[in-house]
MDTraj code that builds the backbone (N, CA, C; nanometers):
import mdtraj as md
import numpy as np

residues = "MET ASN LYS LYS LYS LYS LEU GLU ILE LYS HIS PRO HIS LEU ARG LYS ILE ARG ASP THR LEU ARG TYR VAL ILE VAL GLU GLU THR TYR GLU ARG LEU SER ASN LEU ILE SER GLU GLN ARG LYS TYR SER ILE GLU GLU LYS GLU LYS LEU ILE PRO LEU VAL ARG GLU GLU GLN ALA LEU ARG ARG ALA LEU ASP ALA SER VAL CYS ILE CYS THR ILE CYS LYS SER GLN ALA SER ASP MET ILE TYR ASN PRO GLN LEU LYS LYS TRP TYR CYS VAL ASN CYS TYR GLU HIS ASN GLN TYR TYR TYR LYS HIS SER PRO ASN SER THR GLU ARG LYS ASP ALA PRO ASN PRO PHE PRO".split()
xyz = np.array([
    [11.7944, 6.6488, 9.2971],
    [11.7771, 6.7360, 9.1925],
    [11.8703, 6.7169, 9.0871],
    [11.8422, 6.7088, 8.9584],
    [11.9176, 6.6668, 8.8509],
    [11.9758, 6.7867, 8.7737],
    [11.9071, 6.8969, 8.7960],
    [11.9424, 7.0299, 8.7168],
    [11.9734, 7.1316, 8.7911],
    [12.0561, 7.2346, 8.7563],
    [12.0892, 7.3499, 8.8300],
    [11.9469, 7.4189, 8.8599],
    [11.9403, 7.4735, 8.9992],
    [11.8317, 7.5235, 9.0282],
    [11.8853, 7.6528, 9.0970],
    [11.8160, 7.7694, 9.0562],
    [11.8323, 7.9107, 9.1265],
    [11.7187, 7.9460, 9.2182],
    [11.7408, 7.9848, 9.3262],
    [11.6340, 8.0355, 9.4167],
    [11.6519, 8.1704, 9.4268],
    [11.5598, 8.2381, 9.3597],
    [11.5954, 8.3991, 9.3610],
    [11.4474, 8.4550, 9.4018],
    [11.4471, 8.5307, 9.4959],
    [11.3278, 8.6234, 9.5582],
    [11.3555, 8.7620, 9.5306],
    [11.2486, 8.8130, 9.4619],
    [11.2660, 8.9601, 9.4515],
    [11.2010, 9.0551, 9.5268],
    [11.0866, 9.0070, 9.5871],
    [10.9988, 9.0926, 9.6867],
    [11.0789, 9.1134, 9.8099],
    [11.0928, 9.2435, 9.8619],
    [11.1879, 9.2683, 9.9664],
    [11.1239, 9.2017, 10.0982],
    [10.9908, 9.1894, 10.1041],
    [10.9478, 9.1319, 10.2299],
    [10.9586, 8.9840, 10.2516],
    [10.9419, 8.9089, 10.1280],
    [10.9775, 8.7747, 10.1155],
    [11.1225, 8.7579, 10.1547],
    [11.2153, 8.8399, 10.1040],
    [11.3604, 8.8261, 10.1233],
    [11.3818, 8.8267, 10.2808],
    [11.3184, 8.9196, 10.3281],
    [11.3206, 8.9370, 10.4832],
    [11.2920, 8.8146, 10.5576],
    [11.1688, 8.7742, 10.5283],
    [11.1337, 8.6292, 10.5864],
    [11.2234, 8.5188, 10.5603],
    [11.2638, 8.4931, 10.4204],
    [11.3682, 8.3864, 10.3962],
    [11.4879, 8.4039, 10.4892],
    [11.5544, 8.5428, 10.4864],
    [11.6699, 8.5654, 10.5614],
    [11.6595, 8.5290, 10.7050],
    [11.5339, 8.5734, 10.7603],
    [11.5145, 8.5441, 10.8975],
    [11.5014, 8.4016, 10.9358],
    [11.4346, 8.3227, 10.8578],
    [11.4217, 8.1899, 10.8561],
    [11.5653, 8.1012, 10.8634],
    [11.6284, 8.1503, 10.7616],
    [11.7644, 8.1049, 10.7533],
    [11.8536, 8.1316, 10.8808],
    [11.8423, 8.2460, 10.9092],
    [11.9179, 8.2888, 11.0459],
    [11.8754, 8.2119, 11.1581],
    [11.7497, 8.1874, 11.1715],
    [11.6952, 8.0986, 11.3061],
    [11.7405, 7.9579, 11.2819],
    [11.7414, 7.9025, 11.1774],
    [11.7918, 7.7610, 11.1608],
    [11.9325, 7.7474, 11.1839],
    [12.0068, 7.8518, 11.1326],
    [12.1628, 7.8300, 11.1409],
    [12.1916, 7.8614, 11.2768],
    [12.1405, 7.9581, 11.3428],
    [12.1781, 7.9840, 11.4873],
    [12.1292, 7.8563, 11.5887],
    [11.9973, 7.7974, 11.5579],
    [11.9671, 7.6716, 11.6311],
    [12.0530, 7.5593, 11.6037],
    [12.1200, 7.5486, 11.4947],
    [12.2089, 7.4419, 11.4708],
    [12.3359, 7.4669, 11.5361],
    [12.3876, 7.5809, 11.5399],
    [12.5098, 7.6242, 11.6015],
    [12.4923, 7.5988, 11.7569],
    [12.3714, 7.6526, 11.8116],
    [12.3484, 7.6145, 11.9541],
    [12.3549, 7.4722, 11.9878],
    [12.2919, 7.3920, 11.8967],
    [12.3032, 7.2398, 11.9283],
    [12.4363, 7.1879, 11.9229],
    [12.5097, 7.2438, 11.8125],
    [12.6528, 7.1908, 11.8025],
    [12.7282, 7.2287, 11.9294],
    [12.7250, 7.3492, 11.9786],
    [12.7911, 7.4007, 12.0973],
    [12.7557, 7.2971, 12.2107],
    [12.6233, 7.2775, 12.2166],
    [12.5837, 7.1894, 12.3343],
    [12.6454, 7.0533, 12.3262],
    [12.6509, 6.9912, 12.2189],
    [12.7025, 6.8760, 12.1823],
    [12.8523, 6.8690, 12.2290],
    [12.9267, 6.9703, 12.1792],
    [13.0594, 6.9723, 12.2090],
    [13.1054, 7.0130, 12.3446],
    [13.0251, 7.0785, 12.4149],
    [13.0420, 7.0822, 12.5568],
    [12.9932, 6.9619, 12.6375],
    [12.9134, 6.8945, 12.5879],
    [12.8815, 6.7480, 12.6433],
    [12.9859, 6.6567, 12.6201],
    [13.0448, 6.6635, 12.4936],
    [13.1586, 6.5761, 12.4672],
    [13.2835, 6.5997, 12.5560],
    [13.3026, 6.7166, 12.6072],
    [13.4154, 6.7475, 12.6921],
    [13.3989, 6.6884, 12.8261],
    [13.2875, 6.6602, 12.8713],
    [13.2723, 6.5837, 12.9931],
    [13.3219, 6.4535, 13.0013],
    [13.3386, 6.3848, 12.8940],
    [13.3812, 6.2547, 12.8835],
    [13.5373, 6.2483, 12.8336],
    [13.6010, 6.1391, 12.9055],
    [13.7593, 6.1128, 12.8572],
    [13.7351, 6.0315, 12.7169],
    [13.8445, 6.0135, 12.6732],
    [13.8608, 5.9448, 12.5233],
    [13.8440, 5.7935, 12.5849],
    [13.8830, 5.7560, 12.6928],
    [13.8430, 5.6179, 12.7294],
    [13.6868, 5.5750, 12.7426],
    [13.6093, 5.6745, 12.7667],
    [13.4706, 5.6484, 12.7622],
    [13.4038, 5.6478, 12.6241],
    [13.4727, 5.5626, 12.5356],
    [13.4096, 5.5799, 12.3930],
    [13.2681, 5.5443, 12.3850],
    [13.2123, 5.4697, 12.4681],
    [13.0719, 5.4234, 12.4482],
    [12.9777, 5.5417, 12.4536],
    [13.0150, 5.6428, 12.5321],
    [12.9344, 5.7647, 12.5717],
    [12.9614, 5.8644, 12.4602],
    [13.0869, 5.8664, 12.4258],
    [13.1406, 5.9767, 12.3181],
    [13.0964, 5.9465, 12.1903],
    [13.0900, 5.8320, 12.1441],
    [13.0720, 5.7976, 11.9847],
    [12.9309, 5.8574, 11.9524],
    [12.8236, 5.8250, 12.0174],
    [12.7022, 5.8828, 11.9817],
    [12.6915, 6.0425, 11.9655],
    [12.7548, 6.0998, 12.0519],
    [12.7584, 6.2521, 12.0576],
    [12.8293, 6.2974, 11.9317],
    [12.9433, 6.2341, 11.9077],
    [13.0335, 6.2572, 11.7774],
    [12.9522, 6.2444, 11.6560],
    [12.8711, 6.1300, 11.6559],
    [12.8059, 6.1035, 11.5339],
    [12.6830, 6.2048, 11.5027],
    [12.6377, 6.2468, 11.6144],
    [12.5255, 6.3322, 11.5965],
    [12.5667, 6.4855, 11.5669],
    [12.7061, 6.5120, 11.6092],
    [12.7496, 6.6418, 11.5798],
    [12.7885, 6.6414, 11.4247],
    [12.8367, 6.5282, 11.3776],
    [12.8861, 6.5253, 11.2398],
    [12.7528, 6.5144, 11.1496],
    [12.6416, 6.4592, 11.1824],
    [12.5218, 6.4698, 11.1147],
    [12.4677, 6.6006, 11.1142],
    [12.4760, 6.6854, 11.2069],
    [12.4312, 6.8171, 11.2326],
    [12.5211, 6.9157, 11.1269],
    [12.6472, 6.8862, 11.1193],
    [12.7338, 6.9589, 11.0425],
    [12.7044, 6.9278, 10.8694],
    [12.6856, 6.8095, 10.8713],
    [12.6594, 6.7631, 10.7330],
    [12.5186, 6.8048, 10.6873],
    [12.4211, 6.8173, 10.7623],
    [12.2989, 6.8739, 10.7384],
    [12.3169, 7.0169, 10.6859],
    [12.3767, 7.0823, 10.7839],
    [12.3861, 7.2251, 10.7649],
    [12.4698, 7.2709, 10.6317],
    [12.5613, 7.1828, 10.5908],
    [12.6639, 7.2058, 10.4880],
    [12.5713, 7.1755, 10.3507],
    [12.4784, 7.0807, 10.3584],
    [12.4036, 7.0383, 10.2588],
    [12.2760, 7.1338, 10.2317],
    [12.2577, 7.2139, 10.3288],
    [12.1273, 7.2887, 10.3291],
    [12.1357, 7.4227, 10.2477],
    [12.0096, 7.4871, 10.2116],
    [12.0237, 7.5970, 10.1266],
    [12.0384, 7.7252, 10.2197],
    [12.0481, 7.7010, 10.3444],
    [12.0644, 7.7978, 10.4389],
    [12.1987, 7.8874, 10.4342],
    [12.3015, 7.8137, 10.3922],
    [12.4244, 7.8884, 10.3851],
    [12.5099, 7.8435, 10.2605],
    [12.5853, 7.9536, 10.2033],
    [12.6683, 7.9211, 10.0909],
    [12.7827, 7.8190, 10.1335],
    [12.8192, 7.7370, 10.0473],
    [12.9311, 7.6495, 10.0758],
    [13.0646, 7.7018, 10.1049],
    [13.0857, 7.8136, 10.0177],
    [13.2134, 7.8650, 10.0155],
    [13.2231, 7.9882, 10.1063],
    [13.1330, 8.0866, 10.1050],
    [13.1498, 8.2000, 10.1795],
    [13.0739, 8.2049, 10.3073],
    [12.9816, 8.1052, 10.3259],
    [12.8953, 8.1005, 10.4310],
    [12.7914, 8.2083, 10.4619],
    [12.7587, 8.2731, 10.3453],
    [12.6463, 8.3796, 10.3431],
    [12.5238, 8.3137, 10.3590],
    [12.4327, 8.3910, 10.4285],
    [12.3091, 8.3422, 10.4674],
    [12.2091, 8.4345, 10.3929],
    [12.2456, 8.5540, 10.3668],
    [12.1283, 8.6656, 10.3198],
    [12.1564, 8.6714, 10.1655],
    [12.1446, 8.5530, 10.0877],
    [12.1690, 8.5665, 9.9453],
    [12.0938, 8.4706, 9.8671],
    [12.0449, 8.5025, 9.7442],
    [11.9838, 8.4056, 9.6574],
    [12.0787, 8.2886, 9.6313],
    [12.0501, 8.1570, 9.6047],
    [12.1363, 8.0496, 9.5986],
    [12.1091, 7.9721, 9.4689],
    [12.2251, 7.9166, 9.4379],
    [12.2031, 7.8313, 9.3091],
    [12.2582, 7.6868, 9.3526],
    [12.1948, 7.5899, 9.3142],
    [12.2255, 7.4524, 9.3506],
    [12.3106, 7.3911, 9.2350],
    [12.4109, 7.3321, 9.2501],
    [12.5048, 7.2696, 9.1766],
    [12.4795, 7.1061, 9.1670],
    [12.4054, 7.0456, 9.0799],
    [12.3787, 6.9057, 9.0915],
    [12.5026, 6.8122, 9.0870],
    [12.6070, 6.8464, 9.0187],
    [12.7191, 6.7595, 9.0163],
    [12.7844, 6.7564, 9.1479],
    [12.8099, 6.8749, 9.2246],
    [12.8669, 6.8635, 9.3554],
    [12.7740, 6.8443, 9.4735],
    [12.6422, 6.8625, 9.4351],
    [12.5349, 6.8507, 9.5419],
    [12.5339, 6.9535, 9.6484],
    [12.5740, 7.0670, 9.6047],
    [12.6078, 7.1870, 9.6954],
    [12.5124, 7.3016, 9.6547],
    [12.4893, 7.3907, 9.7609],
    [12.4201, 7.5131, 9.7291],
    [12.5349, 7.6426, 9.7448],
    [12.5384, 7.7112, 9.6416],
    [12.6261, 7.8451, 9.6437],
    [12.5432, 7.9784, 9.6361],
    [12.6074, 8.0837, 9.6781],
    [12.5497, 8.1910, 9.6530],
    [12.5656, 8.2447, 9.5008],
    [12.5024, 8.3394, 9.4576],
    [12.5149, 8.3720, 9.3184],
    [12.6674, 8.4182, 9.2849],
    [12.7088, 8.5032, 9.3689],
    [12.8542, 8.5586, 9.3578],
    [12.9598, 8.4413, 9.3508],
    [12.9549, 8.3436, 9.4421],
    [13.0539, 8.2280, 9.4474],
    [13.0271, 8.1444, 9.3369],
    [12.8980, 8.1267, 9.3017],
    [12.8796, 8.0402, 9.1786],
    [12.9444, 8.0899, 9.0389],
    [12.9061, 8.2181, 9.0332],
    [12.9485, 8.2845, 8.9196],
    [13.0959, 8.2793, 8.9045],
    [13.1692, 8.3183, 9.0178],
    [13.3124, 8.3115, 9.0448],
    [13.3710, 8.1909, 8.9971],
    [13.3156, 8.0870, 9.0509],
    [13.3638, 7.9454, 9.0301],
    [13.3437, 7.9085, 8.8765],
    [13.2384, 7.9581, 8.8189],
    [13.2174, 7.9246, 8.6722],
    [13.3156, 7.9962, 8.6000],
    [13.3332, 8.1083, 8.6310],
    [13.4400, 8.1833, 8.5545],
    [13.5811, 8.1311, 8.5653],
    [13.6142, 8.0693, 8.6858],
    [13.7413, 7.9946, 8.7207],
    [13.7568, 7.8717, 8.6261],
    [13.6437, 7.7976, 8.6431],
    [13.6382, 7.6664, 8.5476],
    [13.6558, 7.6962, 8.4029],
    [13.6078, 7.7930, 8.3638],
    [13.6017, 7.8228, 8.2110],
    [13.7329, 7.8768, 8.1837],
    [13.8061, 7.9542, 8.2629],
    [13.9366, 8.0114, 8.2226],
    [14.0600, 7.9545, 8.2737],
    [14.0322, 7.8540, 8.3704],
    [14.1493, 7.7830, 8.4354],
    [14.2278, 7.6948, 8.3226],
    [14.3664, 7.7153, 8.3231],
    [14.4347, 7.6305, 8.2296],
    [14.4129, 7.4745, 8.2379],
    [14.3815, 7.4342, 8.3658],
    [14.3644, 7.3058, 8.3928],
    [14.2167, 7.2441, 8.3617],
    [14.1287, 7.3405, 8.3322],
    [13.9899, 7.3189, 8.3294],
    [13.9513, 7.2272, 8.2138],
    [13.8583, 7.1239, 8.2362],
    [13.8098, 7.0507, 8.1305],
    [13.6978, 7.1011, 8.0767],
    [13.6451, 7.2289, 8.1089],
    [13.5262, 7.2792, 8.0581],
    [13.5559, 7.3665, 7.9288],
    [13.6863, 7.3972, 7.9085],
    [13.7221, 7.4663, 7.7806],
    [13.7110, 7.3871, 7.6566],
    [13.6692, 7.4418, 7.5540],
    [13.6671, 7.3604, 7.4313],
    [13.7860, 7.3155, 7.3802],
    [13.8943, 7.3631, 7.4113],
    [14.0270, 7.3073, 7.3545],
    [14.1046, 7.2454, 7.4759],
    [14.0306, 7.1990, 7.5739],
    [14.0844, 7.1237, 7.6848],
    [14.1202, 6.9764, 7.6426],
    [14.2364, 6.9399, 7.6927],
    [14.2756, 6.7950, 7.6610],
    [14.1772, 6.6986, 7.7216],
    [14.1460, 6.5844, 7.6746],
    [14.0666, 6.4888, 7.7240],
    [14.1334, 6.4153, 7.8589],
    [14.0657, 6.4355, 7.9668],
    [14.1382, 6.3769, 8.0930],
    [14.1258, 6.2149, 8.0927],
    [14.0517, 6.1666, 8.0033],
    [14.0324, 6.0254, 8.0083],
    [14.0590, 5.9633, 7.8725],
    [14.1912, 5.9678, 7.8297],
    [14.2165, 5.9166, 7.6957],
    [14.1834, 5.7816, 7.6695],
])
top = md.Topology()
chain = top.add_chain()
for i, resn in enumerate(residues, 1):
    res = top.add_residue(resn, chain, resSeq=i)
    for name in ("N", "CA", "C"):
        top.add_atom(name, md.element.get_by_symbol(name[0]), res)
traj = md.Trajectory(xyz[None], top)
């Protein structure tokens, strides 16, 4: 995605379906992560051959969950409309996105202000 995208659902029944699906996906992911971590504990550090694939699978699951629209990157909210930031390639809930936009525009070190110095002279 190259542009900012906002997913907003107004109908209450559709919101409930969306929130339930997000909850199921996130819970299943956490369950798989828990199983992977408990399986990793069975092996010692010396048994790298068996441990490395489990760690890689755990990392892949965490990355997939972080990149998904299921949870907000900042507050981890699941039951909210989401906005995609194409520059960071992350999903944010509307509150976190607006808070960050306000911060970027009003921060003294922000490059988004009109009078901000050029960071690349």
